[in-house]
N, C-alpha and C positions, 0 to 999 in steps of 0.2 A: 436553136438555129446555129449551124456551124459557122464559125468565124475563122477565116484563115489569117494567121498572124504573119505569115510570109505569103503575100498575095500572088496572083497569077503574074507570070512574066519569066524573065531569064535571070539566072544568077551571074553576077559580075564580080570578079575578085578585085579588090581595090586596096591600095596603100594610101592612107589618108594623112600620112606624115612623112615628108620627104625633103631632103636637102641635096643641093647640087653645088657645083663650083661657083655659082653666083653668090653664095654666102660662104658657108664653112664646110661644104661637101667637097669630094674629090672629083666626081664625075660630072660631065656636061649634062644638061637636060636631055640631049639626044641619046647619050650613053645610058642614062637612067631608064629611058623608055625601052631601049633594047634589052637591058637586064631584066626588067619587069615583064616584058612580053615573053622572054624566054622562060620565065617562071610561071606563066599562065595567067598573068594579070591582064585585066582590060582597062583599069582605071588607076591613075596616079594623081593625087593632089600634090602639086608642087608648092611646098610651104617653106620656102627659104626664109631665113631670119630677116624680118623687118622690111622686106621688099616684096610687094605684090607685082609680079611679072607674069602676064598671061603667056601661055605656050600653045596657042591654038594651032600653030604651024606643025605641031607634032601629032595632031589628031588624024586618024585614019579609020577605016571601017571596023578595025579590031581594037583600037586604042583611043582613050579619051583622057586628056589632060585637064584637070580642074585647077582653077587658079586660087591661090590663097597665100598666106604667110604665117609665120610663127612670131608671136610677141613674147619676150621674156621680161618679167618684172622682178627686179632684184632688191633684196633688203639693203638698207644703207650700209656703207662701209666698203672697204677694198675687197676684191674677190679673194675668197679662200675656200678651202674644201669644206668648211662648216657654215658658209653663208647660205641662208635660205633664198629661194626664188620661186617664182610661179611661171610656168610656160603654158601658153595656150595657142592653139591653131585656129585660124579664121579662114573658112573656105567660102568663097563667093557663091551664093545660091543661084543668082541669075548670071547667065553667060556674059551679059553686057555690063555687069557690075565690076568694074576694074578700078574704081576710085578707092585708094587706100585710106581708111579712117584713122584718126588719132595719130597723124603724122607729125614728126618733129624734124625741122629742117637741118638740124645739126647733130643731134645725139642718137644713140641706140643702134647705129650701124656697125657691124664688125665682120671680120673675115674679109671676103671680097665684096660684100654688099655695098660699100661706098662707091664702087665702080659703076653700080647700077642706079645710083641716086637719081640721075637725070631721066631715067626710064619710068619712074614711078609717077602715077597720076594722083594728085591729091587736091583737096579743096583749098585753094590759095587764099580764100577769104577768112579762113579760120586760124586762130593763133596756134603756136606750137603746143603739142600735147605733152604734158609732163606726167610720167608714170609714177605711181605711188604704190609701194608694197605695203598694203594693208587690206583688211577685208573690204573696206569701203572703196579703196582705189581699184582693186581687182574686180569687185562687182560692177563698178562703173564701166570698166573696160569691156567686161562681158556683155553687159546690157546695151552699151553703145554699139558694140559689134552686131548684136542681134538686131537692133533698130536700123542699122545700116545695111542689113541684108546678108549677114554672114552666119554660117553654121559654126558653132564654137565648141571646141573640145578642150578639156582640161587634161594636161599631159603629165605623165611620169611623176606622180607625187613622191615616190621613194627616192629617186635621184634628186628631186628638188628639196629633199629633207623636210617635207611638209607632212604634218600629222593632223589628227582629228580637229583640234582647235583652229587650225589654219583653214583646211578645205571646207569645213562646215560653215565657215563665214562667207563663202563665195556663192553668189546667186547669179543666174543668167546663162549658165552653160547649157549646151544641148546634150553633151555627152562627156563621159569619163573615158579616158584611154585605159582600158582594163588590161591590155597587153602593150608593152613597148619593146620592140625587137632589139634596138640598139643597146638599151639598158640591160636587157637580159643577156645579150651576147657579150657584154663587158663585165658581167658579174653581179649586177644588181638583181634583186628579186622583184621584177616589175610586172608581176601578175597580181592584180589588185581587187580581188573579189570582196574583201572585207571593207575596203574603201567604198566600193559601189553600194554595198548593203548599208553602210553607215549613212550614206547620202540618201538612199531610198527611204530608210526608216525615218530619217530626219525631214522627210517631206519633199525631197527634190525628185520630181518626175523627169528623170533623164535617161538617156540611152548609154550603152557601152560600145566602144569601138576598139579595134586593134590597128596598130600602125607600126611601121618599122623604124621611123625616125632615122632612116638610113643616111650615112655620110660616105659610105663605101671606101673607107681607108684601107680595107682588106678586100682582096679580089674575090669575085664570085667563085664558089667552089671550095674556098677555104673555110675552116670551121668557124672562124670569127667574123666572117663577112656578115654584115647586118642587114642584108636584103633577104626577104622571104621568111622572116621569123614570125611575123604577126600581121594579120590582115583583117579586112572587113568584107563580108560577102553581101552584096546589095542585090535585092530582087526588084527588077524594073522591066518595063515593057520593051525598051530599046536602049541602045548605047548612044544616048543623046544627052548633052549637058544638062538641060533643065529637067529632063526626066530622071536622071540619076540623082540630082540634088533634091528633087521633090521626094524621092524615095528615102533619102537621108533625113529630111525634115519629118517625114511620116513615120520613121522608125522601121522601114521595111528592109531590115538587114540583121546580120548577126556578126559577132566577132569570133576570130579563131586563131589558134596556133597550128592547126592542121586538120582536125576532124571536120566533116561536112554535115550540115543539116539539110535534109532534103524536103521535109514537109513539117509544118507546125500549125496546129489548129486547136481551137477551144470550142467545146460543145457541151451543153447540159452539165456544167460544173466540172468538166474533165478537160485536161490538156493532153494532146496526142503529139508525139514526135516520131519522125523517121530520120535516120542518120546513117552515116558510114559506119564501118565496124568500130564498135566501142567496147571498152572494158566495163564502164559503168555510165549510167545516166542518172543524174541527180535533179530533183525538183526541190527548190528551197523558197523560203518566203520571209515575211517580216516577223513571223512568230516561230515557235518550236515545231511547226509543221514542216517536216522534211520527208522525202521519199527517195529511195535508192532502188534502181532496177539493175540487175546483173544476172548472169547465168552462173549457177552453182558449179558447173564443170569448167569454168573459165573460158568458155567459147565466146566469140563475139556476140554482142547484142546490137540490134539494128533499129529497134523501136520500143516505145514504152507509152503507157497511158497512166495518168495520175489524176485522182479525184482531188480537187482543191477545195478545202473548206472555206466558207464565206469570211471567216475571221482571219484568213491568211493575209489580207490586205493586198498583197501582190504575190506573184510567183515569177520565177525565172528558172531556166533549165541549163545545166552544165553537162556537156558530153565530154567524157575523158577516154582517150584511147589507150592501148597497151603500153605506149611510150610515155604516158603521163601528160600528153598534150591535150589542151582543152578547146572546146568551142562553147561560147556563152551566148544565150539569147538575151535580148533586152528584157527588162522587167515589165510585166503586164499587170496593171492595177485592176482588181476585180470590179471596182466602181465604173471603170471605163468599158468593161466587157459585157455589162448587163444589157439585155435586149430592151 
């Protein structure tokens, strides 16, 4: 039986990691909306540092603002270029969930965020939450966020100076940020397929997303502008808050730096993909099973079919265009695809 891995619906281009002048970005939320609409985006998750501020006033028939925030958990000691940290974004799954979890009345706000302290809704009966940089501390944050109704992404491990022993100790995330635009635009190599495979092989059934992490210190149109580098394409029936977040929770999306995935389905042990012009299409797994589709004459390839062996555990597909830009599907575990 054919199983569509990107179900019926419309494709919506989304930035799931965004900063404005409410924290440490340069542009207002309204200006960010206009920038992303001009780039063909339909969804922006506003994830300013440490403040959950809804932006429902920005919504229109072509644009949806998701509410969320980014938490940073820093290793002990003064800030330096070698201090490790962990950054995660929390996106509210329900439109009406605007209560910020794990709030501290005094600490953790920087940039312009203290000016919005009074706008944050939190549970006043709870004590101040103290963040701890450890596997246990970060896992607690991720799991608490999930319990409180948030979609949790683990962000830019390269910039954070985190390595295998660090991120393998974290449990509770929904997704890894496989692309981070701001980090890439500033010189970091923040394309993280190996980190994703490490986590998958290690038993974490998680998704992969792309986000800009935009701060807009450089203007749109300049080479170092951090808007439009990485995105998530969500497949959903309509541009409605809870419909879009349901698609996120269900994994009905792919991450990209540019290439488009048009169709993706699994049937009788084979995975089929149709995409925009690509140089190569790779199918990889938890084992040495790999397949590469390309045209010998260097002409573009737009579709491929791969037979996936039962012992592959999972598969995921990477589309690479002539400029070296990638689109990555989520990983699909064979045990979940059996009829």
